[in-house]
Structure formats: structure tokens, C-alpha cells
N, C-alpha and C positions, 0 to 999 in steps of 0.2 A: 533440447540443447540448453546449455548454460547461457543465460542472458546477462546477468549482472557480473561485475568484475569479481565479486566474492565467489559466485557460482563457478566462474571460469577458473579462478585460482585453485579452488578446492577440487575441481575436476582434474586439473593438471597434477595436483598433489596426489589424488587417488590413482591416476594413471601411472605416474612415476612409481608409486609404491607397488602397484600391481605388476609392473614389468621389471622390478629389481628386488633383490633379497638382501637382508642384512647378514653380514658375515660374522664370524666369531671373534672379530678383532683383527683378523688377518685379511687385509684387502688384497685383491688381485695385484700381482706384481709383474713387471717386465724388467729384465736386467737388474733384478734386486731392488727396484724402487716401486713404490705404490703407483698404480695407474690413477692419474688425476685428469683424465680426458673423459668428459661426460658422454661423448659419443661411443667410446669404447666401453664405458660402464654400462650404458643402455643397450648397445647392439652386439657386443662381443661377450662380455663377462656376465652381465645381468646381476651382479652382486657387488656390494661394497659395504664399508662401515659408515658411520654417521657422516664423516667428512665427504665421502664420495656421493652419498645420497643427497646431502645438502647442496653440493655442487650441481648435481643434476637438476634439483628443483630451482635453484638460482638461475641457471642458464635456460631451462625450459621456459620459465616465466619471462626472462629477458627476451627470448626469441619470440614470445607472444607480444612483446612491446612494453612489458611492465618493468618495474624496478624491483630488484631483489639483491640481498647480500647474504653471505654466510656469517653466522655469529659463532665466535669461539669463546670458550672458557679456558683460562690458563692451564687447567688440568688436562686439557686436550679433548674436550667434547664440542660437537658442532651441531647447530640447527640452522634453519633458514628463516630469514625475515623477509616477508613479501609485502610490497606496498600495493594497496588498491583503494579505490574510492568506495566507501560504504554507502548503504541505502540513504543515509541522511545527507549525502553530498560531500562529506568530509573525507579527505584522503588520510589513511593511517597505515602504519606498519603493523604486521601481524606475524606472530611467531608460530612456525610449524615444526613439529618434531618428525623429521623425515624418516628416521630409522624405526621408531616405535608407532608412528601413525596417529599421534594425538595432537590436538590443539585445544586451547582453553578460551572461554568467553570472558568478557569483562564482568565485573561484579553485578551489573544489571542484566547480564545475559543478552545484550543487544549486538555486540560486535566481537569478532575473534580478537583476543588480547594480543598485544604486542610485547616485546621484551621489556619496555619501560614499565608497562602496567604490571607485568608479572613480577618484575624486580621490586616494585613499590608495594605490592600486595601478594606476598607469598602464600596467603591462604587460598588464592585461586587454584593452587596445585592440590591442596588438601581438602578444600571445600568448594569445588567449582560451582558456578552458577547454573549451568545448563547440562553439563555432561557429568558422568561419574569421574572420580579421581583417576588420573592416569595409572595404569596397572604397573607400568615399568618405565624405566628410562628417565627417571627424574634427573634433571640436569644438576650437577653440583654447583652450588653457589650461583643461582641465576641472576643475582644482582651484580655479578662481576663479568658480564658478557662484554665482548668487544667486537667491533666490526672487522671483517676480513676483507682485504683488498684482493679480490679474485684476479686471477691471471687473465680473465676475460674482459673484453670490451672496455667500458668506462665504469668508474665508480658510480654506484647508484644512490648512495646515501647523501 
């Protein structure tokens, strides 16, 4: 079992990815509108694009008692930022690509990088410290992310 917050967050991330699929840009719809209910995404449709999968990760981690937000790029791309306390005892935000299944480590390879770190050091995407470069799903202009106010519960940021 996952013992640290990082292990727990990454287990939730892998579980969410295992039980949902990425669509071709056409999310499931009801009455002509995209489904944005994480319970329906997980239990009825099982698929969504980046926004729906980030919504699932955000709310799964919140249900676990953590803090999470969706990150938007003005061009319409979405990822999740999840907060946990790392092994050094410092709480940090960490960016997870829910649709393509990747995350990056900081330059030293110690911690999963957050959106501020990736925006400040774009080489993390092209010359990562611990993992290979992401094969797909590079976010457009990662320095231009903004937080999303989810329709759920309270703002976590």
C-alpha cells in the first residue's frame, strides 16, 4: 500500500488513468453539452478528454482529503495540479498530465515538478531529470497556465 502522500497521489493518478480513456477530442455529451460530472465520467462513460480527466483527478484527490486544482491554458488544454507534502516535509504543488499519463521531476530529480517549476525551466520537458521526455501531449505555452475554479467544493489554491 501507498504510505507517503506522493505514493498515494500517484496511486490515485494511475487508478484514474486505468479506469478512464482519452477521447479523440469529443467528450461524452448529454443534451448536446459535454458531461462534466466526474462520477458519470468514471462510472458511466469511462472516457473524456483532458478537461474531464483533470476534473476526475482533482476531485478524487480532494475526496482523499487533499488539495487539487485544474490548470488551463488559454488555447483550451487542461492538466491537474495536486498538492502533497514531499519526503522532505515541504508541501508543494505537482503537475500531472491526466490524459497522456506523464509527470516530470524537478531538475535535481527529487520531487515531481509543479507548474511553476515547469514554466520556469522548460528544459524539464525536453531533457527531464529522471524520466524520458514525454512522448506526446506537450502542453502549449506551459508558462501561461491559470487556475480553474472548479464547480466542486472550495477553492484549493
